[in-house]
C-alpha positions in Angstrom: -11.2 -4.1 4.1 -9.1 -0.9 5.0 -5.6 -1.4 6.9 -2.8 1.2 7.7 0.5 0.6 7.3 2.6 2.4 9.8 5.9 3.6 10.9 7.5 6.7 13.3 10.6 8.1 14.2 11.6 9.1 17.8 14.4 10.6 19.8 15.1 7.6 21.7 13.9 4.3 22.5 11.7 4.6 25.5 8.8 6.8 26.2 8.6 6.5 29.5 12.2 8.2 29.8 10.7 11.2 28.2 11.6 10.3 24.5 9.2 11.6 21.9 8.5 11.2 18.3 9.6 13.1 15.7 7.7 11.9 12.7 4.8 9.6 11.7 4.1 8.3 8.5 1.1 6.6 7.1 -0.1 4.3 4.1 -3.5 3.2 3.7 -4.6 0.1 1.6 -7.7 -1.1 0.4 -8.2 -4.6 0.1 -4.4 -5.1 0.1 -4.2 -2.3 -2.7 -2.4 0.9 -1.8 -4.7 3.6 -2.6 -2.1 6.8 -2.6 -3.9 7.6 0.3 -1.2 8.7 3.1 -0.4 10.7 6.3 3.0 12.1 6.9 4.4 14.5 9.4 7.2 15.8 11.2 6.7 16.5 14.8 8.6 19.3 17.3 9.0 16.8 20.1 10.1 19.5 22.6 13.5 18.3 23.7 16.8 17.8 22.0 17.3 14.8 19.6 20.4 13.2 20.9 23.0 12.2 18.5 22.2 8.4 18.4 18.9 9.1 17.3 20.1 11.8 14.8 22.5 9.3 13.4 19.4 6.9 12.5 16.9 9.5 10.6 19.0 12.4 10.6 16.1 14.8 11.9 17.9 17.4 13.9 16.4 19.9 17.0 16.8 22.8 14.9 14.9 21.4 11.8 12.2 20.3 13.8 11.9 22.9 15.9 9.4 24.8 13.7 7.2 21.5 13.1 4.0 21.2 14.8 3.3 19.4 18.2 1.7 16.0 18.6 -1.3 18.0 20.2 -1.4 20.0 16.7 -1.9 16.7 14.6 -3.4 14.2 16.7 -6.9 14.6 16.1 -6.0 14.2 12.4 -3.8 11.4 12.9 -6.8 9.5 14.7 -9.4 10.4 12.0 -7.0 9.2 9.6 -6.1 5.7 11.3 -10.0 5.2 12.1 -11.2 3.1 14.7 -10.6 -0.7 13.7 -8.4 -0.5 10.9 -5.7 -3.0 11.3 -2.2 -1.4 11.7 0.3 -2.8 10.2 3.9 -1.8 11.9 7.0 -3.8 11.9 7.9 -4.4 15.4 4.6 -3.2 16.5 5.3 -2.8 20.2 8.1 0.0 19.9 5.9 2.3 17.9 2.6 1.3 19.6 4.2 2.4 23.0 5.6 5.9 21.6 1.8 6.9 20.0 -0.1 5.5 23.3 2.3 7.8 25.1 2.0 10.5 23.2 -2.1 10.2 23.4 -1.9 9.5 27.0 -0.2 13.1 27.2 -3.5 14.6 25.5 -5.9 12.2 27.9 -7.1 10.4 24.4 -8.1 7.0 24.1 -4.8 4.4 24.1 -4.4 2.6 20.3 -6.0 -0.9 21.1 -3.3 -3.6 21.0 -5.6 -6.0 19.1 -5.4 -3.9 16.2 -1.9 -4.3 15.8 -0.4 -6.4 12.8 3.0 -7.3 13.3 5.4 -7.9 10.0 8.5 -8.4 12.2 6.4 -11.5 13.9 5.0 -12.4 10.5 8.3 -12.6 9.1 9.9 -14.1 11.7 7.5 -17.2 11.5 8.1 -17.2 7.6 11.8 -16.9 7.7 13.0 -18.5 10.8 16.6 -17.9 11.4 17.0 -15.0 8.7 17.2 -11.6 9.1 14.0 -10.0 8.9 15.3 -6.1 9.6 13.0 -4.2 6.7 16.3 -3.5 4.5 17.1 -7.2 4.6 13.4 -8.3 3.9 13.5 -5.6 0.8 16.3 -7.5 -0.6 14.6 -10.8 0.1 11.7 -9.6 -1.7 13.7 -7.7 -4.5 12.1 -4.0 -3.4 13.9 -1.1 -4.4 15.0 0.1 -0.9 18.0 2.5 -2.8 16.3 5.7 -1.2 16.5 4.6 2.3 20.0 5.9 3.0 18.3 6.8 6.5 15.2 5.7 8.5 12.3 7.9 7.4 8.7 7.3 8.9 6.6 7.8 5.0 9.6 6.1 3.2 9.5 3.2 5.5 5.6 2.7 5.5 5.9 2.5 1.7 8.2 0.2 2.2 6.5 -1.8 4.6 3.6 -2.1 2.5 5.2 -3.6 -0.1 6.8 -6.2 2.1 3.8 -7.1 3.8 1.9 -8.1 0.8 4.9 -10.3 0.1 4.4 -11.4 3.7 0.9 -12.7 3.5 0.9 -13.9 -0.3 -1.1 -11.2 -1.3 1.3 -9.7 -4.0 1.2 -13.2 -5.8 -2.4 -13.3 -5.7 -2.4 -10.0 -7.2 -0.4 -10.9 -10.0 -2.0 -14.1 -10.8 -5.6 -12.2 -10.8 -3.8 -9.5 -13.2 -2.7 -12.2 -15.5 -6.2 -14.2 -15.5 -7.8 -10.6 -16.1 -5.7 -9.3 -19.1 -4.4 -12.4 -20.5 -6.3 -14.6 -22.9 -5.3 -17.4 -25.3 -5.5 -17.5 -29.2 -7.1 -20.9 -31.1 -3.8 -22.6 -30.7 -3.2 -22.0 -26.9 -0.3 -19.7 -26.8 -0.9 -16.5 -24.8 -1.7 -13.3 -25.8 -2.2 -9.9 -24.6 -5.7 -8.4 -25.1 -5.4 -5.1 -27.7 -4.9 -2.3 -26.1 -6.9 0.0 -28.2 -10.1 -1.2 -30.7 -9.6 -1.2 -34.2 -10.7 1.5 -35.9 -14.3 1.0 -37.8 -12.8 -0.3 -41.4 -16.2 0.0 -43.3 -18.0 3.4 -44.1 -22.0 4.1 -43.5 -22.5 3.9 -47.0 -20.8 0.4 -47.0 -23.2 -0.7 -44.4 -26.4 0.8 -45.7 -25.3 -1.0 -48.9 -25.0 -4.7 -47.0 -28.0 -3.7 -45.2 -29.9 -3.4 -48.6 -28.1 -6.6 -50.0 -29.1 -9.1 -47.3 -32.7 -7.9 -47.5 -32.8 -8.9 -50.8 -31.8 -12.6 -50.1 -35.3 -13.3 -48.2 -35.1 -15.8 -45.3 -33.6 -19.0 -47.2 -30.1 -17.0 -46.5 -27.8 -19.8 -45.0 -26.8 -18.0 -42.0 -30.4 -17.0 -41.1 -31.0 -20.7 -41.0 -27.7 -21.3 -38.9 -28.5 -18.7 -36.6 -31.8 -19.9 -35.9 -30.5 -23.7 -35.4 -32.0 -25.1 -38.3 
């Protein structure tokens, strides 16, 4: 199953008041495992960046002036998210509204609400009464968010991917599967890790040939041949 974890940064809170996207970042999951594939662009919003928004993400109008317009990356963005992959977003209605406003300007079809997986709602159900901001969820799950001095769409999508896996229990399931796969038990029941590299052969070709010649002299009455045959 393919899922896309997505985040955006904007010039403000309401696309209906002319606010625009300034950054979009996506991370791909396949069967709940990050693939390392992503999508990221800074965008020229074709307007000023209010100081309140700059305080959040640190992206100035000067920095964004030479960045592509959303119209220039829209097709690549739509191709990356596909037609039906679930979109994992924190406070999904916010990003969804901005993305659909940008698509509407280009007369492109809107992203269906049915595709949204809102991690804020998941967190509120799992941790009612607690703070469910992204930073607080990172702290709750022991996820390193020390690089998040400002909001950033790609970094936040990467962090959200880890939070999402914790919220749905996929991280624990992966750990259990990993332990089951790579750990076996000794004859005394003590867990031991498998040997990462096979032992190198200890017999020379000449020694193997001599052994085969010796076995051939024993005939069919050799004890281990009877044992192997079930006698």
